[in-house]
Steps between C-alpha positions, in 0.01 A plus 500: 500500500590862436458761774537875438467782752564869465377853481476739203582461134354226276515119466445294189453120520492313164342156478608359849570129508439457878308662780551865545445717818539880469452731798577856406396858575457782251624271224347455151479124442446333151466120484466320165340160548509236225440201722358505846734493807410589852526886530459732795554858397463788750579862443367846569434836327625392157339280226507119517460340165437142415554440133361170370676324216338192340230363728636428846263326750493632858289607795492880522456682820566884446436769771554866477444726803502861615386635174667250271326359195488178303467466123467142372318544164643186320340281772159653468459517878335744731682663791348469839500809716478508878585822675855592395570157342467389148537124422490264219488120554498297182602156373683553172499220246383244763830553695576435859849666541466798734578841372460769771538864409484786762534863454434783751420839346598386148344318201505128413481446126444162334544504130626296207867527424580657168 
């Protein structure tokens, strides 16, 4: 597994082959996912982008708090809103591998890779 911690700047992860755990503050994070691996991505204040290449299968749990937002148009899902929390839980392509995305005061964007 890969573990990354830090504060500030940006981080790009391209097609990981094993579990990834990212715990950052004020860091823009981009993850391109071609095949599902367990992911836990936490950041604040800056965008968190999950870019889907091909058709990975996974279990999504995305939460944005304190004014953060979630955009997951390719998945055709609705964001649940409770108080200051926005959440998307969705099984993508019948997958069971956990993908947890968390952002405080920032956006979570799930889109197709170009």
